N, C-alpha and C positions, 0 to 999 in steps of 0.2 A: 505494499499499499506507500502512495506516495505522500508526502507529508501534505500536501494538500487536496488530497484526497478527504471527504466526510467520514465522521467516524461511528462505524454503525449503531441503525436506532435500537433501545429493548422496547421488545415488545412485552407486557404486560396484560395479562389474562385476569381479566377478573370475575368469577364466579358468583352472586348473586342472588341465595337462594331467599322465595318470597315468601310467607304466608302470612294473613291477613296482616296486613301492615297498609292500612290506607292511609291512617294518622301522616306518615313518615315517607312513604316508598315515594314520591314525586319530589319532594324535596333534596333526598338523598340521592335520587339520579341525575337531577340538575347539577347538582354540585360537583359527583363522578363526570358527567361530561363535559365541563365548564373547566376543570382542573386539567391544566399545561403544565406537563412535565419535561425539560427541554432535555431531548432525544429520547422521547418514552413514545412508544403508541401503545394504543389503549384498544383492547378486546373484550366487549363487557357483553359477558354471559346469561342472564336474567332465566333463574329456575322458580318459574312459577305451581306454588302447591296447590293450585285447586282450592283457591280463599273461597271464603265464605261473607267479605267484606265487601268487595267491591274492590280489591285489588287487584284481580286479572284483567276489569277495564283500564287502571290505569297505566299499566303494564303494557296492555297493549299500543297504548297512546307512542309507545318508542319503538317499537317493532322496528319501525323505517327509519330511524335515526340511523348516522353512518354511525359502523363500528358496535350497533348493537346489536343480539342477538336472543332471541326470547322462546325457551321452552316451557311448553304445558304439559305439564302433568294431571296426569286424570283423576289424582285421588291423592293425597298429603299423603307425604310416607316417610317424612322426617329429616332433619336436615343432611345427615348421612348420606341418607339415598341422595339427596340433588346434590351434593356434590361429586356424589360416586355418580352421578349422570354427566353432568358437567366435565368431568376431567378426561369424558372420551370424548367433548367436541374442541375444549379447552389447543391453539397452537402457538400461544406466547413463549417468550425466556422463560420470565417469572409469572407465577399466580400468587394472587391474593382471593382471598374469602371475604368478602363482606356481609356484613347481616343488612337489612332493610330498614335498618329502626338509624337514630342518628347516637347512638351513646357514643362514639366512636368518630373523631374530625378527620378527614378527608386530606387536609390539610395537610397532615403526617407522611400521605405517601414519599413523598420525596426521599426524607429522612429514614423509612423501614425501607427503600427501594438501594439506598447506598453503600451500603455491606455488602449484600447480592453483585451490586455493579462494580465494586473494585475486587472482586475474588476475596470477600475476608474471610465469606461466611455461604451454609446452601442452604440454610434458613433461619427466618429475622421474624421473633416475636416483641410485639408492640409493650413496652409493660407500664402497664397500671400503676407499678408500683416506685420503682424508678424517677427518682425525685421529685416523689409526690408528697406533700406534708402530712397526710391523710396515712399513707402506706396502707397497709392491708385495708382499712378502716374505709375503703369508698362506698359502699352502698348504707346510705344513712339515711335511715326513714322515719320519720313518724307513727306513732300508736302500735299498732300492733301489724303491722310491717318493719317496724323494725327488730322482731325477731327473723324474720326472713331476711332480711337482709344479712342482720348477723352469723345465720348459718350458710348462706351463700358464699358472704365474706370469708369464713371461718373453713368452709368447703374449698376453696380454690386454695389457700395454703395449706391446708394437710395435704389435697391430690399434689399439687407443686414440689413436697417436700417427698413426699412417698414417689414422683418421678424420679425425683433428682437422686434419691437414693435408687435405687433400681436401675439405671439409667446410668448414671455414672455424671448427671450434667447439672448443672449451677447455675439453674434458670430463677428468676425471680414470681413469674409470674405465667405461670404455667397455665391458666385458665382464659387464658386473654383470646379475641375474636383476632387479633389482626395477629395475622400470622404469614408468611411470606413464603413463598419456594421455588427454590432452582426446579423449572418445568421436568430438566434430565435426570434429578432425581428421585422422582414420583415415577417414574417408565418400571413399567412390572408390578408397582403398586396395588392392590386387591382388600378394598376396604369392604369390610363383614359389618361395620355399625352402621347404625341405621337416624340414631339419636344424637343428643349432644356429644354423647363419648367417641364421635368416630375424628376428633381432633387432638385426643392423645391417641387414640390409635394412628392415626396419622405419624406423631409427634416420635411414637411407641417404632415404629417401624422405621423411620428415617434416624433414627439416635442407632438402634442396633446394625443400620448400615453404616454407622460411623461418618451420616454427616455434622458439618459444624456448624454449632447456633450460636446466635449472635444476639441481643438484644438490645432497643431500641427506645426510651421513657418515649410514651404517648396521654393527648390529653384523655380524658374519661368523661363522662356525664351520665351515672347511671339512672335508668328508667326504674319505675314499679313494674309489680303485677299491672296493678291501674289503668298505666299506660300500653303495657303487653308486653311485659316481660313473660318469655314462656318456659325459662328453665324453673323447676320444680324439685326443689333440695331432695324431698323426699324420694320423687322417682328417678330422678336423673342424676342423685349423688349415687346409689350403688351400681352405676350402670356404669361409672366415669372411675368407679375406684374395681369394676369386675376387670374393664379394657384396659387400664394402665398393666395391673397383676396377671393376665392374661396375656397379650404381649412380649411382657417378658420373657416367657417361656417358651409360646407357641407364635405360630405364624396365622 
């Protein structure tokens, strides 16, 4: 390559699993589409899970926008199933899985991409704990919701600690939504989890492959169950625990 040749562009594939996110999905998609990152081309794949609140109609409005594709599921099968479906379709160099809510900021994309573009990591986690004055207590709700927030906060701490112990990593926030991957390291990866345990399965299998993990601090605004939060500690916690332990010893 000559000194005047343009640098190769990075293609960023985004999988956005969406189910009943009418209140936020339009804003989220507008933010993702508006974000320009130097040297980066975006490929947006929305997997719509047969929402019952009108989300599907909103997503359909974006179907013909440049760089956007939509896959419509016939029935809601879980976030892990939506991601597994999206993995078969992406063509980018880097994968980012983005929720359809506004808990995380798309303005953090550039710094999340940097360790991957620089070749310093194969996987990047956006940590809500690093540089945060709240540390691990980033869900602080009032009333009865306070107990829910405490349980989910503690679950993140315990599951991250268990993951570090079993896989030899040094993560501060293994439960973060913001996870980016070099897609070349995802080749041959078969996801079996169908719920929120899917990303622990991905992390486990990539850690066992010797992938290099990095973390960068990100912004986070927790939403409550009334605002649409779907994680249920008493249901999903056991699945996460099982996935962390199971995939340490099996594939």
